[in-house]
Structure formats: structure tokens, C-alpha cells
C-alpha positions as CSV (number, residue, x, y, z in Angstrom):
1,X,-0.4,0.0,-0.2
2,X,1.3,3.2,-0.6
3,X,2.0,6.0,1.6
4,X,1.3,8.5,-0.2
5,X,-2.7,8.1,0.7
6,X,-4.9,10.4,3.1
7,X,-8.1,9.8,4.0
8,X,-10.5,12.0,3.4
9,X,-13.5,13.1,5.4
10,X,-16.8,13.2,3.9
11,X,-19.0,15.4,3.7
12,X,-22.2,13.2,4.5
13,X,-22.1,11.3,7.3
14,X,-23.1,7.9,8.2
15,X,-25.8,9.2,11.1
16,X,-27.5,11.8,9.1
17,X,-27.6,9.4,5.9
18,X,-29.3,6.6,8.7
19,X,-32.1,9.7,9.9
20,X,-33.0,10.6,6.2
21,X,-33.4,6.8,5.7
22,X,-35.8,6.2,8.7
23,X,-33.6,3.2,9.7
24,X,-30.2,1.9,10.6
25,X,-27.5,0.3,8.5
26,X,-25.6,-2.6,9.2
27,X,-24.1,-5.7,7.9
28,X,-26.3,-9.1,7.3
29,X,-24.1,-12.0,7.1
30,X,-25.3,-14.9,5.7
31,X,-23.5,-18.1,6.1
32,X,-23.5,-21.8,5.6
33,X,-23.5,-24.8,3.8
34,X,-23.7,-24.2,-0.2
35,X,-27.9,-25.0,-0.9
36,X,-28.5,-23.7,2.5
37,X,-30.9,-20.9,1.2
38,X,-28.5,-18.4,2.0
39,X,-29.3,-16.3,-1.0
40,X,-33.0,-17.5,-1.0
41,X,-33.5,-15.9,2.2
42,X,-31.1,-13.0,1.6
43,X,-32.9,-12.4,-1.7
44,X,-36.8,-12.5,-0.6
45,X,-35.8,-10.4,3.1
46,X,-34.4,-7.7,1.0
47,X,-37.5,-7.3,-1.2
48,X,-39.1,-7.0,2.1
49,X,-37.3,-5.3,3.5
50,X,-37.7,-2.7,-0.2
51,X,-41.4,-3.2,0.1
52,X,-41.1,-1.6,3.4
53,X,-39.3,1.5,2.3
54,X,-35.7,0.2,3.7
55,X,-32.0,1.0,2.0
56,X,-30.8,-2.6,1.8
57,X,-28.9,-4.4,-1.4
58,X,-28.1,-7.8,-1.5
59,X,-24.0,-8.8,-2.2
60,X,-24.0,-12.3,-3.4
61,X,-21.2,-14.9,-3.5
62,X,-21.6,-16.2,-6.9
63,X,-22.4,-12.8,-8.5
64,X,-19.1,-10.9,-7.1
65,X,-17.1,-13.6,-8.2
66,X,-18.5,-12.6,-11.6
67,X,-16.6,-8.5,-11.5
68,X,-14.7,-8.1,-8.4
69,X,-13.6,-10.8,-7.2
70,X,-13.2,-13.0,-10.8
71,X,-9.7,-12.8,-10.4
72,X,-9.7,-15.7,-7.1
73,X,-9.5,-19.3,-7.2
74,X,-11.5,-21.2,-4.4
75,X,-8.4,-22.4,-2.3
76,X,-7.7,-20.8,1.0
77,X,-5.7,-17.7,0.2
78,X,-9.0,-16.8,-2.7
79,X,-11.1,-17.6,0.3
80,X,-9.7,-15.3,2.6
81,X,-9.3,-12.2,0.2
82,X,-12.6,-13.0,-1.4
83,X,-14.1,-12.1,2.2
84,X,-12.3,-9.4,2.6
85,X,-12.7,-7.6,-0.3
86,X,-16.7,-7.9,0.7
87,X,-16.2,-6.9,4.2
88,X,-15.0,-3.7,3.0
89,X,-17.4,-3.8,0.0
90,X,-20.0,-3.8,2.5
91,X,-18.3,-1.3,5.0
92,X,-19.5,1.3,2.5
93,X,-22.9,-0.6,2.4
94,X,-22.6,0.9,6.4
95,X,-21.3,4.2,5.9
96,X,-23.7,4.9,3.1
97,X,-26.7,3.8,5.0
98,X,-27.9,1.5,3.8
99,X,-28.3,-2.6,4.6
100,X,-26.7,-5.0,3.0
101,X,-26.7,-8.6,2.9
102,X,-23.5,-10.7,2.1
103,X,-24.7,-14.4,0.5
104,X,-21.3,-16.7,1.5
105,X,-20.2,-19.7,3.0
106,X,-17.8,-17.9,4.3
107,X,-16.5,-21.0,5.9
108,X,-13.2,-20.0,8.4
109,X,-14.6,-18.1,11.7
110,X,-11.8,-15.9,11.5
111,X,-12.7,-14.5,8.6
112,X,-15.6,-13.2,9.0
113,X,-14.2,-12.0,12.6
114,X,-12.3,-9.8,10.6
115,X,-15.3,-8.3,9.4
116,X,-17.1,-7.7,12.2
117,X,-13.9,-6.3,13.3
118,X,-14.3,-3.3,10.4
119,X,-17.2,-2.0,11.5
120,X,-18.9,-0.2,14.8
121,X,-20.6,-2.8,17.7
122,X,-24.1,-4.0,16.4
123,X,-23.2,-3.1,12.8
124,X,-22.5,-7.2,12.0
125,X,-24.9,-9.4,12.8
126,X,-23.9,-13.1,11.5
127,X,-26.9,-14.9,10.9
128,X,-26.7,-18.7,10.2
129,X,-28.1,-20.5,7.6
130,X,-28.1,-24.3,9.9
131,X,-28.9,-26.7,7.4
132,X,-26.3,-30.4,7.0
133,X,-24.4,-31.2,4.5
134,X,-26.7,-34.3,3.8
135,X,-29.6,-31.9,2.7
136,X,-28.4,-29.9,0.9
137,X,-26.2,-32.7,-0.6
138,X,-30.2,-33.5,-2.0
139,X,-31.1,-30.0,-2.7
140,X,-27.5,-29.3,-5.1
141,X,-29.4,-27.3,-6.7
142,X,-26.4,-26.5,-8.3
143,X,-24.7,-29.6,-8.9
144,X,-22.1,-28.9,-7.1
145,X,-22.1,-31.7,-4.6
146,X,-22.1,-33.9,-7.6
147,X,-18.7,-32.6,-9.2
148,X,-17.4,-32.4,-6.2
149,X,-17.7,-36.0,-5.4
150,X,-16.4,-37.0,-8.5
151,X,-13.5,-35.3,-7.6
152,X,-14.3,-32.2,-10.0
153,X,-14.5,-29.0,-7.8
154,X,-11.2,-29.5,-5.9
155,X,-12.0,-27.6,-2.0
156,X,-15.7,-27.9,-1.7
157,X,-17.2,-27.5,1.9
158,X,-18.1,-29.5,3.8
159,X,-17.6,-32.0,1.4
160,X,-13.3,-31.6,0.6
161,X,-12.8,-28.5,2.3
162,X,-13.9,-27.1,6.3
163,X,-16.8,-25.0,7.1
164,X,-16.8,-23.6,11.1
165,X,-20.0,-23.1,11.8
166,X,-20.9,-19.8,14.1
167,X,-19.3,-20.2,17.4
168,X,-21.7,-17.1,18.6
169,X,-24.0,-16.0,15.9
170,X,-27.1,-13.3,16.7
171,X,-29.4,-15.0,14.7
172,X,-30.1,-18.7,13.4
173,X,-32.0,-19.3,10.7
174,X,-33.1,-23.8,10.2
175,X,-33.4,-23.9,6.4
176,X,-34.2,-27.8,6.8
177,X,-37.2,-27.2,9.2
178,X,-38.5,-24.1,7.9
179,X,-39.4,-22.9,4.5
180,X,-37.7,-19.3,3.2
181,X,-40.8,-18.0,3.6
182,X,-40.6,-18.6,7.3
183,X,-37.2,-17.8,8.2
184,X,-37.9,-14.3,6.9
185,X,-40.8,-14.4,8.9
186,X,-38.8,-15.3,11.8
187,X,-36.0,-12.8,10.8
188,X,-38.4,-10.1,10.5
189,X,-39.9,-10.8,13.6
190,X,-36.2,-10.5,15.6
191,X,-34.9,-7.0,13.6
192,X,-37.5,-5.6,14.0
193,X,-37.7,-6.2,18.0
194,X,-34.1,-5.2,18.2
195,X,-35.0,-2.0,16.6
196,X,-32.9,-3.0,13.5
197,X,-35.7,-2.2,11.4
């Protein structure tokens, strides 16, 4: 990093944006196995927020790898850099007064903690989208588990690479036992009761 850079203070503060938007800005960090329902829950919830007049945006793992992170692989170093970059982008969304919903496997606790440390207390809510690998493998909407079992995809989380479940997530959504809509209802109730939305 160059030493010839200086931080330029913004003319509009985060608190002013929140006041104008009439809601808090924060990160909802959806983590879980592939096919657990992270993107589905995040997108249905984003639509609900939008219809309520909230400013929200979804950062989806596959979508981000089409652009910002298209240069990264799926080895441990690539995964870590993927999450670091998304953390920095998420922080910008929080500063802009938005609710940012991130749907990334983000298999390592340490990486999720790095993102949590980027923002202020209460601005990072870890949402564990809980679903067993057996159920995720049965769903397999993209055929990735089948490819992983056939050794066509190396370093596949839950099969040939580890997934570290959150130790103390703020929210747990059990997509094995509840539908996407039911999980969105649960999420709405939790965030409303906590005064986030």
C-alpha cells in the first residue's frame, strides 16, 4: 500500500444517512453451506425490506465472483481474500446508510471475525443459515455436490474443505426445518424486536 495517501473525510455522515433513511445501517452476514438457502433468504428478505421503504442491497457470492472477485480462486488464500474484499465493500454500504445482506459460504470463523472488526459494535449480525450437509447435498440446485463427490471440484466446503459453524451467531435460521418464507418472517420479527428495522 502506498504511503502517499490521506483519508478524505466525507461531507455526509453515516448518522445523517440513517436519519434520512429512517433505519439503521448494518451488515446481515448470511453464512452456511452451499445450497443451505443463504441467497434465497437474503433475496426474499431484501425484497421485503425494499417494499417497506428500506435501503437494502444483496451481495451474493457467485455474483461478486463475476466481477469484483473474478480473479480469485477457491483455495484457502482465495477464499480469505474474497471475504476480506466483501467485508470492505460491506463497510462502505454501512457508511452509505444501507442494510447490506451478504450471502457467502465464508467457511472460516476467523475471516468472519475480520469483517465484524471492520465496523462498529452492532453493525455486523452473523446469520447462520443452518442446514445439514446431507440435506444440502440432496437439494444440490447447481449440481456442485455431485461434481465434488466426483472429484471435479477441489476444496468444496462440506465435502473436501472444512466449514466452521458460527460459535455465537446473532441469528440462526434453520432452513432444514422451516421454509424460506418462514425464515424471512423469523428474521423480520428478530430485527424488528431489536430495533434494526
